[in-house]
C-alpha positions in Angstrom: -151.1 -74.0 103.0 -151.2 -73.7 106.8 -148.1 -75.3 108.3 -149.0 -78.1 110.7 -146.9 -79.8 113.3 -146.7 -83.6 113.0 -145.1 -85.5 115.9 -143.4 -88.9 115.4 -142.9 -91.3 118.3 -141.0 -94.4 117.1 -139.9 -97.3 119.2 -136.4 -97.0 120.6 -134.7 -99.1 117.9 -133.0 -98.0 114.7 -135.4 -99.8 112.4 -138.6 -97.8 113.5 -136.5 -94.7 114.2 -135.1 -94.5 110.7 -138.4 -95.4 109.0 -140.0 -92.5 110.7 -137.1 -90.3 109.7 -137.8 -91.2 106.0 -141.5 -90.2 106.4 -140.6 -87.1 108.4 -138.3 -85.9 105.6 -141.1 -86.3 103.1 -143.6 -84.5 105.4 -141.3 -81.5 105.7 -140.9 -81.5 101.9 -144.6 -80.8 101.8 -144.2 -77.7 104.1 -145.1 -79.1 107.5 -143.0 -79.3 110.6 -141.9 -82.7 111.8 -140.8 -83.2 115.4 -139.9 -86.3 117.4 -140.9 -87.7 120.7 -138.0 -89.8 121.7 -136.5 -92.2 124.2 -133.6 -90.1 125.7 -131.0 -92.4 124.2 -132.2 -91.7 120.6 -132.4 -87.9 120.8 -129.1 -87.5 119.0 -130.3 -89.8 116.1 -133.1 -87.4 115.2 -131.1 -84.3 115.8 -128.4 -85.7 113.5 -131.0 -85.6 110.7 -131.9 -82.0 111.6 -135.1 -82.7 113.6 -136.3 -81.2 116.8 -136.6 -84.0 119.4 -138.2 -84.1 122.9 -137.3 -86.8 125.5 -139.9 -89.2 126.9 -138.7 -91.5 129.5 -139.5 -95.1 128.8 -137.8 -96.5 131.8 -136.3 -95.3 135.1 -134.3 -92.2 134.1 -130.6 -92.9 133.4 -127.8 -91.3 131.5 -128.5 -91.2 127.7 -125.5 -93.4 126.9 -126.8 -96.0 129.3 -130.3 -95.7 127.9 -129.0 -96.1 124.3 -127.5 -99.4 125.3 -130.6 -100.8 127.1 -132.0 -102.9 124.3 -128.6 -103.9 123.0 -127.7 -105.2 126.5 -131.1 -106.9 126.6 -130.5 -108.7 123.3 -127.0 -109.7 124.2 -128.3 -111.3 127.4 -130.5 -113.5 125.3 -128.0 -114.7 122.8 -128.2 -118.4 124.0 -131.9 -118.3 123.3 -131.3 -117.4 119.7 -130.5 -121.1 119.1 -134.1 -121.9 119.9 -137.2 -122.0 117.6 -139.7 -119.1 117.7 -142.0 -121.4 119.7 -139.2 -122.2 122.2 -138.4 -118.5 122.6 -141.9 -117.7 123.9 -141.2 -118.5 127.6 -137.8 -116.7 127.7 -137.0 -113.9 125.2 -140.6 -113.2 124.1 -141.9 -113.2 127.7 -139.1 -111.0 128.9 -139.5 -108.6 126.0 -143.2 -108.1 126.6 -142.6 -107.5 130.3 -140.1 -104.7 129.4 -142.4 -103.3 126.7 -145.3 -103.0 129.2 -143.0 -101.2 131.5 -142.2 -98.7 128.8 -145.9 -97.9 128.4 -146.3 -97.2 132.1 -143.2 -94.9 132.1 -144.3 -93.1 129.0 -147.6 -92.2 130.5 -145.8 -90.1 133.1 -144.1 -87.8 130.6 -146.3 -87.8 127.5 -149.1 -85.4 128.6 -146.6 -82.7 129.5 -144.5 -83.2 126.4 -147.5 -83.1 124.1 -148.7 -79.9 125.8 -145.3 -78.4 125.0 -145.2 -79.4 121.3 -149.0 -79.0 120.7 -148.9 -81.4 117.6 -151.7 -81.3 115.1 -151.2 -85.0 114.5 -149.2 -87.8 116.2 -147.7 -90.8 114.4 -146.7 -93.7 116.7 -144.6 -96.6 115.6 -144.6 -99.1 118.5 -146.1 -102.5 119.4 -148.0 -101.2 122.5 -150.6 -98.5 123.2 -149.6 -95.2 124.9 -153.0 -94.0 126.2 -151.9 -90.4 126.4 -151.5 -90.3 122.6 -154.9 -91.8 122.0 -156.4 -89.4 124.5 -154.7 -86.2 123.4 -157.5 -85.0 121.1 -155.7 -84.8 117.8 -155.7 -87.5 115.0 -153.2 -90.2 115.7 -151.7 -92.6 113.1 -150.3 -96.0 113.8 -147.2 -96.9 111.8 -146.4 -100.6 111.6 -142.8 -101.0 110.7 -142.6 -104.7 111.7 -144.0 -107.4 109.5 -147.6 -107.2 108.3 -148.8 -109.9 110.6 -148.6 -107.5 113.5 -152.1 -106.8 112.4 -153.7 -110.1 113.3 -155.9 -112.2 111.0 -157.2 -115.8 111.5 -155.8 -116.9 108.2 -152.2 -115.6 108.5 -149.3 -116.6 110.7 -149.3 -115.1 114.2 -146.7 -112.3 114.7 -143.3 -113.5 115.8 -144.1 -117.2 115.0 -142.1 -117.7 111.8 -144.8 -120.1 110.6 -145.5 -120.7 107.0 -148.5 -119.0 105.4 -150.5 -122.3 105.2 -149.0 -124.2 108.1 -152.2 -123.8 110.2 -151.1 -126.3 112.8 -148.1 -124.1 113.5 -150.4 -121.1 113.7 -152.6 -122.7 116.3 -149.8 -124.1 118.4 -148.0 -120.8 118.5 -151.0 -118.8 119.4 -152.0 -121.1 122.2 -148.5 -121.2 123.8 -148.1 -117.4 123.4 -151.4 -116.6 125.1 -150.6 -119.1 127.9 -147.3 -117.6 128.7 -148.2 -113.9 128.1 -151.4 -113.9 130.2 -149.9 -112.6 133.5 -148.2 -109.8 131.6 -151.3 -109.0 129.6 -153.4 -108.9 132.8 -150.9 -106.3 134.2 -151.2 -104.3 131.0 -155.0 -104.3 131.2 -154.8 -103.1 134.8 -152.7 -100.2 133.6 -155.1 -99.4 130.8 -158.0 -99.4 133.3 -156.0 -96.9 135.5 -155.9 -94.5 132.5 -159.6 -94.9 131.6 -159.0 -97.3 128.7 -160.9 -100.5 128.1 -159.2 -103.8 128.4 -157.7 -105.5 125.3 -158.4 -109.1 124.3 -155.7 -111.6 125.4 -152.6 -111.4 123.3 -153.3 -107.8 122.0 -151.3 -104.8 123.2 -152.3 -102.2 120.6 -155.3 -101.4 118.5 -155.7 -100.1 115.0 -156.0 -96.3 114.7 -159.5 -95.1 113.6 -157.7 -92.5 111.4 -155.0 -94.4 109.5 -152.6 -97.3 109.8 -149.5 -97.3 107.6 -147.9 -100.7 106.9 -144.3 -100.6 105.7 -144.8 -104.1 104.3 -144.5 -104.5 100.5 -147.6 -105.6 98.7 -145.8 -108.1 96.5 -145.2 -110.3 99.5 -148.3 -109.5 101.6 -150.5 -112.3 103.0 -153.9 -113.4 101.8 -156.2 -112.4 104.7 -159.6 -113.8 105.7 -160.6 -110.2 106.5 -158.9 -107.8 104.0 -157.7 -104.5 105.4 -159.9 -101.5 104.6 -157.8 -99.2 102.4 -159.5 -96.1 103.9 -157.8 -97.1 107.2 -154.9 -99.3 106.1 -152.3 -98.4 103.5 -149.2 -100.3 102.4 -146.2 -98.1 101.9 -143.9 -100.5 100.1 -141.2 -99.7 102.6 -139.9 -96.3 103.6 -136.4 -96.1 102.3 -134.8 -93.0 103.6 -132.2 -90.8 101.9 -128.6 -91.3 103.1 -125.2 -89.8 102.0 -123.6 -91.6 99.0 -121.3 -94.6 99.8 -118.2 -95.4 97.9 -117.3 -99.1 98.0 -113.6 -99.4 99.2 -110.9 -101.2 97.4 -110.4 -104.7 98.7 -107.0 -106.4 99.2 -108.4 -109.5 97.5 -111.2 -110.5 95.0 -111.6 -106.8 94.1 -113.5 -107.7 90.9 -115.8 -110.3 92.4 -119.5 -110.1 93.5 -120.1 -108.0 96.6 -122.0 -109.2 99.6 -123.3 -107.1 102.4 -123.7 -108.6 105.9 -125.6 -107.0 108.7 -127.6 -108.2 111.7 -128.8 -104.7 112.6 -128.0 -102.4 115.5 -129.1 -105.0 118.1 -127.6 -108.1 116.5 -124.0 -107.1 116.2 -123.3 -108.4 119.7 -123.4 -112.0 118.3 -119.7 -111.7 117.4 -119.1 -115.4 117.2 -121.6 -115.8 114.5 -120.3 -112.8 112.5 -116.8 -114.1 112.8 -117.9 -117.5 111.5 -119.6 -115.9 108.5 -116.5 -113.7 107.8 -114.3 -116.8 107.9 -116.5 -118.7 105.4 -116.7 -115.7 103.0 -113.0 -115.5 103.3 -112.8 -118.8 101.4 -115.2 -117.8 98.7 -114.8 -115.8 95.4 -116.6 -112.8 96.7 -116.1 -109.5 98.5 -118.0 -108.6 101.7 -118.9 -105.5 103.7 -119.8 -106.5 107.2 -121.6 -104.3 109.8 -120.1 -105.2 113.2 -121.7 -102.4 115.2 -119.9 -101.3 118.4 -117.7 -104.4 118.4 -115.1 -103.5 115.8 -112.3 -104.0 118.3 -113.3 -107.7 118.6 -112.1 -108.4 115.1 -108.6 -109.1 113.9 -106.8 -111.0 111.1 -109.6 -110.3 108.6 -109.4 -112.0 105.2 -108.5 -109.7 102.3 -111.9 -109.9 100.7 -113.7 -108.6 103.8 -114.1 -105.0 105.1 -115.8 -104.3 108.4 -117.2 -101.1 109.9 -119.3 -100.0 112.9 -122.1 -98.6 110.6 -123.0 -98.4 107.0 -125.5 -96.1 105.3 -127.5 -99.1 104.3 -129.9 -97.5 101.7 -126.7 -96.3 99.9 -124.9 -99.6 100.2 -127.6 -102.2 99.2 -128.0 -100.8 95.6 -124.3 -101.5 95.0 -124.2 -105.1 96.3 -125.1 -108.4 94.7 -126.6 -110.1 97.7 -127.3 -109.5 101.4 -127.1 -111.6 104.5 -129.2 -110.2 107.3 -131.3 -110.9 110.4 -134.7 -110.3 109.0 -135.4 -106.9 110.5 -138.1 -105.1 108.5 -135.8 -102.3 107.3 -133.3 -104.8 105.8 -136.2 -107.0 104.5 -137.9 -104.1 102.7 -134.7 -102.4 101.5 -133.5 -105.6 99.8 -136.9 -106.0 98.0 -136.9 -102.3 97.1 -133.5 -102.5 95.5 -134.1 -105.9 94.0 -131.4 -107.7 95.9 -131.6 -111.4 97.0 -131.2 -112.0 100.7 -130.2 -114.8 103.0 -132.0 -114.3 106.3 -130.7 -115.8 109.5 -133.3 -114.7 112.0 -132.9 -114.6 115.7 -135.8 -112.7 117.3 -139.1 -110.8 116.7 -140.3 -110.4 113.2 -137.0 -111.7 111.8 -138.6 -115.2 112.0 -141.6 -114.0 110.0 -139.6 -112.2 107.3 -137.2 -115.1 106.9 -140.1 -117.5 106.2 -141.7 -115.0 103.9 -138.6 -114.2 101.8 -138.2 -118.0 101.3 -141.8 -118.9 100.4 -142.2 -116.0 98.0 -138.9 -116.7 96.1 -137.1 -113.5 97.0 -134.2 -115.2 98.9 -133.6 -117.9 101.4 -134.2 -118.6 105.1 -131.2 -120.2 106.8 -130.8 -121.3 110.4 -128.7 -119.0 112.4 -126.2 -121.6 113.7 -127.0 -125.0 112.2 -125.3 -124.6 108.8 -122.1 -125.6 107.1 -119.7 -123.6 105.0 -121.0 -125.6 102.0 -124.6 -124.6 102.9 -123.8 -120.9 102.9 -121.7 -121.1 99.8 -124.6 -122.9 97.9 -127.2 -120.3 99.0 -124.9 -117.4 98.0 -124.3 -119.0 94.6 -128.1 -119.5 94.1 -128.7 -115.8 95.1 -126.3 -114.8 92.4 -127.3 -117.2 89.6 -131.0 -118.1 89.9 -132.7 -116.4 86.9 -136.3 -116.9 88.3 -135.3 -115.2 91.5 -133.6 -112.4 89.6 -136.7 -111.8 87.5 -139.0 -111.9 90.6 -136.8 -109.4 92.4 -136.7 -107.0 89.4 -140.6 -107.1 89.2 -140.9 -106.4 93.0 -138.3 -103.7 93.0 -140.0 -101.9 90.1 -143.4 -102.1 91.9 -142.0 -100.7 95.1 -139.9 -97.9 93.6 -142.8 -96.7 91.5 -144.8 -96.0 94.7 -142.2 -94.2 96.8 -143.3 -95.1 100.4 -142.2 -92.0 102.2 -143.8 -89.7 99.6 -147.0 -91.8 99.8 -147.0 -91.6 103.6 -146.5 -87.9 103.6 -149.4 -87.4 101.2 -151.7 -89.4 103.4 -150.6 -87.5 106.5 -151.0 -84.2 104.7 -154.6 -85.0 103.8 -155.4 -86.2 107.3 -153.8 -83.3 109.1 -155.5 -80.8 106.8 -159.0 -82.3 106.6 -159.2 -84.8 109.5 -159.9 -87.7 107.2 -158.3 -89.7 104.4 -160.4 -90.3 101.3 -157.8 -91.6 99.0 
């Protein structure tokens, strides 16, 4: 087999980055070379997994340490808005986020042609929510990876992306779409002007990306997928059932209290750890319950003191090695956490704050794989009751076991690598 070079360009966030790492590991197992195009702040992440990585500026150049903190600082600046509903976030967090994302596309266009000429990839896989024209125009097959929720690929019958609407709450669908398009129009007009400057056609209002004509890989699990008005063509859209990467083994520490009790894992992801008040509140509540808990506090470990004996905190956990060992998970609804819980058959309480966390929280609840909880409007008794249900509900346990077996039988990274292998060798996927 001729060795091919496959370039991955994930969004500058740990969720997409680590999903692409999982696929890249499987691609290299097939004998190809995986390289990364990367925001300068994430170069060390890919190099840490042994991959070659090439910087692409997505904003005005700045030191890597500062770049790595860009989105964390952005999120922390919006913490007051996380008390609002998805609809109420449109004219603040969502609007500001799309403004920043459009800017990343403009900046990327400056570097990408030269970087691609250096790497000379035989295929490019991009995991982002916005088009980079240079990738589409480079002349090799390009694949879109959708590591957010499935509704990033729009359909009239399913909830709009970021809305958190229920699957059949069509009034919610309509209201969210109308408000989103109203608020986003000036930003979208600016993006279309940018597309025109690169020779690309304008996108319809509300759309910032298009499906690849070659292949689109959805990390979303089929057991919770939506019923679409227009089903996705399997020759161009494939569900991966998550892309759980390999991490080093994790040994659960000995706790000072409740050492023989059920184990809870709490994480709001790399960007959500800045909400220390919320995490402290959860820790205090768990401290009164007959459980143990591992809590991911990100870069804010120094903010915590006087921890209860049944709680251990750390700045980072190898999540795919931790979740199989726990009994339930409290998380923010990021797609990695969402799919990993389903993959390992673990019930989840999702307290969403932004982006597709709202969608995943609603979906885990309405499919019976866990619970959606408000991020702030809850009592100790509420959380205790939901945790007890996660640990004792036999119907939920059976449903999770079925979903887990389905997902593990399909091996998302291996499936993705097989699809990419066929595409890069033949130019088409025939299944």
